C-alpha positions as CSV (number, residue, x, y, z in Angstrom):
1,M,71.8,-71.5,-34.9
2,T,75.4,-71.8,-36.9
3,D,76.3,-73.9,-39.7
4,R,78.8,-76.1,-38.2
5,R,79.3,-77.0,-41.8
6,L,80.6,-73.2,-43.0
7,G,81.1,-71.5,-39.5
8,V,79.0,-69.0,-40.4
9,D,75.2,-68.4,-39.8
10,P,72.8,-69.9,-42.5
11,P,71.0,-67.1,-44.4
12,V,67.7,-66.3,-44.3
13,R,65.5,-68.2,-46.4
14,P,62.6,-66.2,-48.3
15,E,58.9,-67.4,-46.5
16,L,55.7,-68.0,-48.4
17,R,52.9,-66.8,-46.1
18,R,50.6,-69.6,-44.5
19,S,47.2,-68.6,-45.4
20,L,45.5,-70.4,-47.5
21,S,42.6,-72.9,-46.2
22,V,41.7,-76.7,-47.7
23,V,38.8,-75.0,-49.8
24,D,41.4,-72.7,-50.9
25,G,43.7,-75.7,-52.0
26,V,40.6,-76.9,-53.8
27,A,40.0,-73.8,-55.4
28,V,43.7,-73.1,-57.3
29,A,43.7,-77.3,-57.9
30,A,40.5,-76.9,-59.3
31,S,41.1,-74.2,-61.7
32,S,44.1,-75.4,-62.7
33,T,42.6,-78.5,-63.8
34,A,39.8,-76.6,-65.7
35,A,37.3,-78.8,-66.2
36,T,35.3,-76.7,-68.6
37,T,38.1,-75.7,-70.7
38,S,39.0,-79.7,-70.6
39,I,35.5,-80.8,-71.4
40,G,35.0,-77.9,-74.2
41,I,37.8,-78.7,-75.3
42,G,39.7,-81.6,-74.5
43,L,36.8,-84.1,-75.1
44,G,36.5,-82.7,-79.0
45,V,40.4,-83.2,-79.4
46,T,40.1,-86.7,-77.5
47,A,36.9,-87.9,-79.5
48,G,38.9,-87.2,-82.9
49,V,41.5,-89.9,-81.7
50,V,39.0,-92.7,-79.5
51,G,35.5,-92.1,-80.9
52,P,32.6,-92.5,-79.1
53,H,34.3,-94.1,-76.2
54,L,35.0,-91.3,-74.0
55,P,33.0,-92.5,-70.9
56,A,36.0,-95.3,-71.3
57,I,38.8,-93.5,-71.8
58,M,38.6,-91.3,-68.8
59,L,37.9,-94.1,-66.5
60,L,40.5,-96.5,-67.8
61,A,42.8,-92.7,-67.1
62,F,41.6,-92.1,-64.1
63,L,43.5,-95.5,-62.6
64,P,46.9,-94.6,-62.9
65,V,46.0,-91.1,-62.0
66,L,44.6,-91.7,-58.6
67,G,47.8,-94.0,-58.4
68,I,50.0,-90.8,-58.8
69,A,47.6,-89.1,-56.3
70,G,48.3,-91.1,-53.5
71,A,52.0,-91.1,-54.0
72,Y,51.9,-87.0,-53.8
73,S,49.4,-87.7,-51.1
74,R,52.1,-89.9,-49.1
75,L,55.2,-87.7,-49.9
76,N,52.9,-84.6,-48.7
77,R,52.6,-85.5,-45.4
78,V,56.4,-86.6,-44.7
79,E,58.0,-83.7,-46.8
80,P,55.7,-81.0,-47.6
81,N,57.6,-78.8,-50.2
82,A,56.3,-76.3,-53.0
83,G,58.6,-78.1,-55.5
84,N,57.4,-81.6,-54.6
85,G,57.5,-84.0,-57.5
86,Y,61.4,-82.4,-57.8
87,V,62.4,-82.7,-54.1
88,W,60.6,-85.9,-53.7
89,V,62.0,-87.2,-57.0
90,G,65.7,-85.8,-56.7
91,R,66.4,-87.4,-53.0
92,S,64.2,-90.8,-53.7
93,L,65.9,-91.5,-57.1
94,S,68.2,-89.1,-58.5
95,P,68.9,-85.0,-58.1
96,W,69.0,-85.4,-62.5
97,L,65.7,-86.9,-62.4
98,G,64.3,-84.6,-59.8
99,F,65.7,-81.8,-61.6
100,M,63.8,-83.3,-65.0
101,T,60.6,-83.9,-62.9
102,G,60.3,-79.5,-62.0
103,W,61.5,-78.6,-65.0
104,V,59.3,-80.7,-67.3
105,N,56.6,-79.6,-65.2
106,V,57.4,-76.2,-65.4
107,V,57.8,-76.0,-69.1
108,A,54.7,-77.5,-69.6
109,S,53.0,-74.9,-67.6
110,V,53.9,-72.2,-69.9
111,A,53.3,-74.1,-72.8
112,F,49.9,-74.8,-71.0
113,L,49.7,-71.4,-70.4
114,A,50.1,-69.8,-73.8
115,Y,47.4,-72.9,-75.2
116,T,45.0,-71.3,-72.7
117,T,45.9,-68.2,-73.5
118,A,44.5,-68.6,-77.5
119,V,41.7,-70.4,-75.6
120,T,40.6,-67.3,-73.6
121,G,40.9,-65.3,-77.0
122,S,38.5,-67.5,-78.6
123,A,35.9,-67.4,-75.8
124,L,36.5,-63.3,-75.7
125,L,36.0,-63.4,-79.8
126,Q,32.9,-65.9,-79.2
127,L,31.7,-63.7,-76.5
128,A,31.5,-60.6,-79.1
129,G,30.4,-62.5,-81.7
130,E,26.9,-63.4,-79.9
131,A,26.8,-59.3,-78.7
132,G,26.5,-58.7,-82.4
133,L,29.9,-57.5,-82.7
134,H,31.8,-58.6,-85.8
135,R,34.1,-56.7,-86.8
136,V,36.7,-54.0,-85.6
137,G,37.6,-51.4,-88.5
138,S,38.4,-53.5,-91.4
139,L,39.3,-56.6,-89.5
140,G,36.9,-59.4,-89.3
141,L,36.6,-61.1,-86.0
142,D,37.8,-64.6,-86.3
143,P,37.7,-66.7,-83.2
144,G,39.1,-69.7,-84.8
145,S,42.2,-67.3,-86.0
146,T,45.7,-68.0,-84.0
147,A,46.7,-64.5,-84.6
148,Q,43.4,-63.0,-83.1
149,T,42.7,-65.4,-80.1
150,T,46.9,-65.0,-78.7
151,A,46.7,-61.0,-79.5
152,V,43.4,-61.3,-77.1
153,G,44.3,-63.6,-74.5
154,I,47.7,-62.1,-74.2
155,V,45.8,-59.4,-72.5
156,V,43.7,-61.2,-70.1
157,L,47.1,-63.3,-69.2
158,A,49.0,-60.1,-68.6
159,A,46.0,-58.8,-65.9
160,V,45.9,-62.3,-64.4
161,T,49.7,-62.7,-63.5
162,V,49.7,-59.2,-61.9
163,T,46.8,-60.2,-59.9
164,A,48.7,-63.1,-59.1
165,V,51.5,-61.3,-57.9
166,T,49.3,-60.1,-54.8
167,G,48.8,-63.4,-53.2
168,V,47.3,-66.9,-53.1
169,R,44.8,-65.9,-51.1
170,A,43.3,-63.3,-53.2
171,A,43.7,-65.8,-56.3
172,A,41.8,-68.5,-54.9
173,R,38.3,-66.1,-53.6
174,L,38.4,-64.7,-57.3
175,Q,38.8,-68.4,-58.6
176,T,36.0,-69.8,-56.1
177,G,33.9,-67.2,-57.6
178,L,34.2,-68.2,-61.2
179,L,34.1,-72.1,-60.2
180,V,30.7,-71.6,-58.9
181,F,29.3,-69.9,-61.7
182,E,30.6,-72.1,-64.0
183,Y,30.2,-75.4,-62.1
184,A,26.3,-74.6,-62.0
185,V,26.1,-73.9,-65.9
186,L,28.0,-77.3,-66.3
187,L,26.2,-79.4,-64.2
188,G,22.6,-77.8,-65.3
189,F,23.4,-78.3,-69.4
190,C,25.1,-81.8,-69.2
191,G,22.4,-82.8,-67.1
192,Y,19.7,-81.3,-69.3
193,G,22.2,-82.7,-72.5
194,I,22.2,-86.4,-70.8
195,V,18.1,-86.1,-70.4
196,T,17.2,-84.5,-73.5
197,G,19.6,-85.5,-76.1
198,P,19.1,-87.0,-79.5
199,H,21.3,-90.1,-79.6
200,S,20.9,-93.1,-77.9
201,F,22.9,-93.9,-74.9
202,R,25.5,-96.8,-75.7
203,L,27.1,-98.8,-73.0
204,S,29.7,-99.5,-75.8
205,W,30.6,-96.1,-75.0
206,F,32.3,-97.2,-71.6
207,D,34.0,-100.5,-73.7
208,P,38.2,-99.5,-73.8
209,F,37.7,-103.1,-75.8
210,A,36.4,-101.5,-78.8
211,I,38.5,-98.4,-78.7
212,P,39.7,-99.1,-82.5
213,S,44.3,-99.2,-81.8
214,A,46.7,-99.5,-79.6
215,T,48.0,-96.0,-81.0
216,A,44.5,-94.6,-80.4
217,L,44.1,-96.1,-76.9
218,A,47.8,-94.9,-75.9
219,Q,47.3,-91.1,-77.6
220,G,43.6,-90.9,-75.7
221,L,44.8,-92.4,-72.4
222,L,47.5,-89.4,-72.3
223,L,45.3,-87.1,-73.5
224,S,42.9,-88.0,-70.5
225,V,45.7,-87.7,-68.3
226,F,46.5,-84.2,-69.5
227,C,42.7,-83.4,-68.5
228,Y,43.4,-84.3,-64.9
229,W,46.3,-82.6,-65.3
230,G,46.4,-79.8,-62.8
231,F,45.2,-81.5,-59.3
232,E,49.3,-81.6,-58.0
233,A,48.6,-77.5,-58.0
234,A,47.8,-78.3,-54.2
235,F,50.7,-79.6,-53.6
236,T,52.4,-76.6,-54.9
237,V,50.8,-74.1,-52.1
238,N,51.8,-76.8,-49.4
239,E,53.8,-73.8,-47.9
240,E,51.0,-71.2,-47.8
241,V,48.1,-73.5,-46.4
242,R,47.6,-73.3,-42.7
243,D,47.7,-77.2,-42.4
244,P,50.3,-79.1,-45.0
245,R,47.4,-82.0,-45.2
246,D,44.9,-79.6,-46.4
247,A,46.9,-80.0,-49.3
248,S,46.4,-83.7,-49.6
249,R,42.9,-83.1,-49.4
250,A,42.7,-80.5,-51.8
251,G,44.2,-82.8,-54.3
252,T,42.0,-86.0,-54.0
253,I,39.0,-83.9,-53.3
254,T,39.4,-82.2,-56.7
255,L,40.9,-85.1,-58.6
256,V,37.5,-87.3,-57.9
257,A,35.6,-84.6,-58.5
258,M,36.8,-84.1,-61.7
259,L,36.1,-87.4,-62.4
260,G,32.9,-86.9,-61.8
261,L,32.4,-83.9,-63.9
262,F,34.4,-85.9,-66.7
263,L,32.2,-88.3,-67.2
264,L,29.0,-86.7,-67.0
265,G,30.6,-84.1,-70.0
266,S,31.4,-86.9,-71.7
267,V,27.9,-88.9,-71.7
268,A,26.3,-85.3,-72.7
269,F,28.2,-84.4,-75.4
270,Q,27.5,-87.5,-76.9
271,R,23.8,-87.4,-76.1
272,V,23.8,-84.2,-78.1
273,L,26.4,-83.9,-80.7
274,S,27.2,-86.8,-83.5
275,Q,30.5,-88.1,-83.2
276,G,31.4,-85.5,-86.5
277,E,30.2,-82.2,-84.6
278,L,32.1,-83.1,-81.5
279,A,35.2,-83.8,-83.0
280,G,35.4,-81.2,-85.5
281,H,34.5,-77.7,-83.5
282,G,38.1,-77.6,-81.5
283,A,37.7,-74.5,-79.2
284,Q,34.0,-73.5,-80.5
285,G,32.8,-77.2,-79.0
286,L,31.2,-75.6,-75.7
287,T,29.0,-73.1,-77.9
288,Y,27.8,-75.6,-80.1
289,F,26.9,-77.6,-77.6
290,G,25.0,-74.6,-75.6
291,D,23.5,-73.7,-78.9
292,R,21.8,-77.0,-79.7
293,L,20.5,-77.5,-76.6
294,A,18.9,-73.2,-75.9
295,D,18.0,-70.2,-77.4
296,R,19.5,-67.3,-76.7
297,P,20.2,-65.5,-74.7
298,L,20.7,-69.0,-72.7
299,A,23.0,-71.1,-75.4
300,A,25.8,-67.9,-74.6
301,L,26.0,-69.4,-70.7
302,P,28.1,-72.3,-71.4
303,L,30.3,-70.1,-73.7
304,V,30.4,-67.2,-70.5
305,A,31.6,-70.6,-68.4
306,L,34.5,-71.7,-70.4
307,M,35.4,-67.8,-70.7
308,F,35.6,-68.2,-66.7
309,S,37.6,-71.3,-66.5
310,A,39.8,-70.2,-69.4
311,V,41.1,-67.3,-67.3
312,A,40.5,-69.2,-63.5
313,S,43.4,-72.0,-65.4
314,L,45.0,-69.0,-66.3
315,Q,45.6,-67.5,-63.6
316,A,46.0,-71.0,-61.8
317,G,48.7,-72.1,-64.1
318,V,50.5,-68.8,-63.1
319,I,50.4,-69.6,-59.2
320,P,51.8,-73.3,-59.3
321,T,54.7,-72.4,-62.1
322,A,55.7,-69.6,-60.0
323,R,55.7,-72.0,-56.6
324,G,57.8,-74.7,-58.4
325,T,60.4,-72.2,-59.5
326,F,60.8,-70.6,-56.4
327,A,61.4,-73.8,-54.9
328,M,64.4,-75.0,-57.5
329,S,65.4,-71.1,-57.2
330,R,65.9,-71.9,-53.2
331,D,68.3,-74.9,-54.4
332,R,70.5,-72.4,-56.7
333,T,69.4,-75.3,-59.8
334,L,67.7,-72.0,-60.8
335,G,68.4,-67.7,-61.0
336,P,67.8,-66.1,-57.5
337,V,65.6,-63.9,-59.7
338,W,62.7,-66.9,-58.8
339,S,63.0,-66.7,-55.4
340,R,62.5,-63.1,-54.4
341,V,59.9,-62.7,-52.4
342,S,57.9,-59.5,-52.1
343,T,58.1,-58.0,-48.9
344,R,54.7,-56.3,-49.8
345,Y,52.2,-59.5,-50.8
346,G,54.6,-62.3,-49.7
347,T,54.9,-64.0,-52.6
348,P,57.7,-64.7,-55.9
349,A,56.5,-61.8,-57.3
350,A,59.1,-61.3,-59.9
351,G,59.2,-64.9,-60.6
352,T,55.0,-65.0,-61.3
353,L,55.6,-61.9,-63.5
354,L,58.4,-64.0,-65.9
355,I,56.2,-66.9,-65.8
356,G,53.6,-64.4,-67.6
357,A,56.5,-62.8,-70.1
358,L,57.3,-66.7,-70.4
359,A,53.8,-68.0,-71.5
360,V,53.3,-64.6,-73.4
361,A,56.5,-65.1,-75.6
362,V,55.5,-68.7,-76.2
363,A,52.2,-67.8,-77.2
364,A,53.6,-65.3,-79.7
365,G,55.9,-68.2,-81.2
366,A,52.6,-70.6,-82.0
367,L,51.4,-68.3,-84.1
368,V,53.3,-70.9,-86.9
369,I,50.4,-72.5,-86.8
370,P,47.6,-70.6,-88.1
371,R,44.9,-72.5,-87.1
372,L,43.9,-72.8,-83.4
373,A,43.0,-75.9,-83.6
374,D,45.9,-77.4,-84.9
375,M,48.0,-75.6,-82.2
376,I,45.9,-76.7,-79.7
377,D,45.9,-80.1,-81.1
378,A,49.9,-80.4,-81.3
379,I,50.5,-78.5,-77.8
380,V,48.1,-81.0,-76.1
381,N,49.4,-83.8,-77.3
382,A,53.3,-82.6,-76.3
383,V,51.9,-81.5,-73.0
384,G,50.5,-85.1,-72.3
385,I,53.8,-86.9,-73.1
386,V,55.7,-84.9,-70.2
387,V,52.9,-84.8,-67.6
388,A,53.1,-88.5,-67.7
389,L,56.6,-88.5,-67.7
390,S,56.8,-86.1,-64.8
391,Y,54.0,-88.4,-63.1
392,A,55.5,-91.6,-63.4
393,L,58.9,-90.5,-62.3
394,T,57.1,-89.1,-58.8
395,A,54.8,-92.0,-57.8
396,L,58.7,-94.3,-58.7
397,A,60.0,-91.9,-55.9
398,A,56.8,-92.5,-53.7
399,A,57.4,-96.6,-54.4
400,V,61.3,-96.2,-53.7
401,R,60.7,-94.4,-50.8
402,F,58.1,-96.6,-48.6
403,R,59.0,-99.7,-49.8
404,H,60.0,-100.6,-46.3
405,L,56.4,-100.7,-46.2
406,L,56.1,-104.1,-48.1
407,R,57.6,-106.0,-45.0
408,E,56.5,-103.7,-42.2
409,D,53.0,-103.2,-43.3
410,R,51.6,-105.5,-46.3
411,P,48.6,-103.8,-46.6
412,Q,49.6,-99.9,-46.4
413,G,53.1,-101.5,-48.3
414,V,50.4,-102.4,-51.2
415,R,49.1,-98.9,-51.4
416,A,52.5,-97.2,-50.7
417,V,54.9,-99.0,-52.8
418,L,52.8,-101.5,-56.0
419,L,50.0,-98.8,-56.9
420,P,52.4,-96.2,-57.9
421,A,55.0,-98.7,-59.6
422,V,52.3,-100.4,-61.1
423,S,51.1,-96.3,-62.3
424,A,54.5,-94.9,-63.2
425,L,54.9,-98.4,-65.1
426,A,51.6,-97.6,-67.2
427,L,52.6,-94.1,-68.3
428,L,55.7,-94.4,-69.2
429,G,55.0,-97.0,-71.1
430,L,52.4,-95.7,-72.7
431,G,54.3,-92.3,-73.5
432,G,57.3,-94.3,-75.0
433,Y,54.9,-96.3,-77.4
434,L,53.1,-93.2,-78.2
435,G,56.7,-91.7,-78.9
436,W,57.5,-94.5,-81.2
437,S,54.3,-94.6,-83.1
438,F,55.1,-90.4,-83.7
439,Y,58.5,-91.4,-84.9
440,T,57.2,-94.3,-87.2
441,S,54.0,-92.3,-88.3
442,V,56.0,-90.3,-91.2
443,D,59.6,-89.6,-93.1
444,H,60.1,-85.9,-92.9
445,L,59.3,-82.6,-90.7
446,E,56.4,-80.2,-91.0
447,L,55.3,-77.9,-88.6
448,R,51.8,-79.2,-89.0
449,A,49.7,-80.6,-85.7
450,D,49.5,-84.0,-88.0
451,N,53.0,-84.4,-88.5
452,G,54.6,-87.2,-86.0
453,W,57.7,-85.5,-86.2
454,F,56.4,-82.7,-84.7
455,L,54.2,-83.8,-82.4
456,L,57.3,-85.6,-80.8
457,L,59.7,-83.1,-81.2
458,M,58.0,-80.3,-78.9
459,P,58.6,-83.4,-75.6
460,V,62.0,-84.0,-76.6
461,A,62.9,-80.8,-76.8
462,M,61.3,-79.9,-73.3
463,I,62.9,-82.4,-72.1
464,V,66.3,-82.2,-73.6
465,S,66.6,-78.6,-72.8
466,G,65.8,-79.7,-69.0
467,F,69.3,-81.8,-69.0
468,A,71.5,-78.9,-70.5
469,V,69.8,-76.6,-68.0
470,A,70.3,-78.7,-65.3
471,A,74.3,-79.6,-66.5
472,W,74.5,-75.8,-65.9
473,A,73.1,-75.8,-62.7
474,K,75.2,-78.6,-61.4
475,W,78.4,-77.6,-62.8
476,V,78.0,-73.1,-63.7
477,R,75.5,-72.7,-60.1
478,R,77.2,-75.6,-58.1
479,S,73.8,-76.5,-56.8
480,P,74.2,-78.1,-53.7
481,Y,71.3,-79.7,-54.7
482,F,73.2,-82.0,-56.7
483,R,74.8,-83.6,-54.0
484,G,72.1,-85.7,-53.0
485,G,68.6,-84.1,-54.4
486,A,67.5,-83.1,-51.1
487,G,65.7,-79.4,-51.6
488,T,65.3,-76.7,-49.1
489,D,63.1,-78.1,-46.3
490,A,60.0,-75.6,-46.0
491,D,60.1,-75.9,-42.2
492,A,64.5,-75.8,-41.6
493,P,66.0,-72.8,-43.8
494,E,69.7,-74.1,-42.6
495,L,69.6,-76.9,-45.3
496,L,69.7,-73.7,-47.5
497,T,73.7,-73.1,-46.5
498,T,74.8,-70.9,-49.2
499,S,73.2,-67.5,-49.9
500,H,72.5,-66.6,-53.4
């Protein structure tokens, strides 16, 4: 086919291999969401903000995320693309906002990988302690040390990055096995904790009006959104599934499953642990939970499940991020290295390795925060704000794109337009309110997880850097994406009119 605008044959666009089933998509999305890691660590962080109302905040956060999931599914049905929100927002709202959606997803994912690297290292050091290994030479092993946990986690990150290069299919198989084990352990221990826990069950746990303040409500909601974050990983591999509709099914199945697991975990933890115990153990919360319910060696099973979850989420974090940068590179908004597809594996191998390398660099940079618990708090709060922004922009794109349904089919219009729009406005309002509360909470900057300016600085830096890179892509790379936000269609290679 000849491109009439240029009078030349269009370049051959690199293709990803279609080899995944809906089960594989669920495995990638569920591993990216990392329920065991979110329950073992995220619940403790959130409990420190909202008190004993974890079930309430998880239910409340599910509502806007459900609206977001509907927007993703509907957009994916009409335009499956590895770039998903980056393409959909660019076409429906603005190329600048579309690029920002893709960019914040990439930088948030790299930050998440740095966070999960430390969590993985902490889990391994805790397991070493359970096995009786407390020192290596003169060095005492400390699962609460950011330096030690990061060093150990980087080794694991390197290994799973190399595995991700060999293909999504192989990664999905590994993740499926890890998920089966960790969910069996999670369901068993949480179910046992609900039945035998010493603390009385209270309906007030489900009362969002009992949350102590509006700031706590906003921060708790964004932390909970962070826990749900990852279900959309199914949409980043929609060019590699046999039927793009499977990506929509996988994302929805994952999201509903996460709600059930988060409610189960939040009730179980509060039946077994006091409020101080739940909020005070950070990355070692799941270990403490297991110790309260069982003797050795059974008590170590939740810790093993946490390690498996962290390893799976590392790999699952690398995979969708590399697919997002692949789609952006295809449009020349990022450099050509990100869209180089391995002839052997059919994956964006160079981009995958680069994502791993960037995560290592960020993890090393996080060493300025010496306590692991503080580093986790800082990253989770920053990522929560930018994820809310990304979700909100994608939902608004769906509302704009399908607005004609309000005239043509009122019930469909409500689901396709009003629900995403309300969800988007809720998330934007929460993010803005929380950012303002961070700004007004202190009058100076310190590199501390409880310093509001520091907490605000990280998401602001993520967003501002995105505009700088977008400007470079538009005026230096002269990316065709900025002419209307139409990314390269997965099924229409001729849309890419200029070779890298």
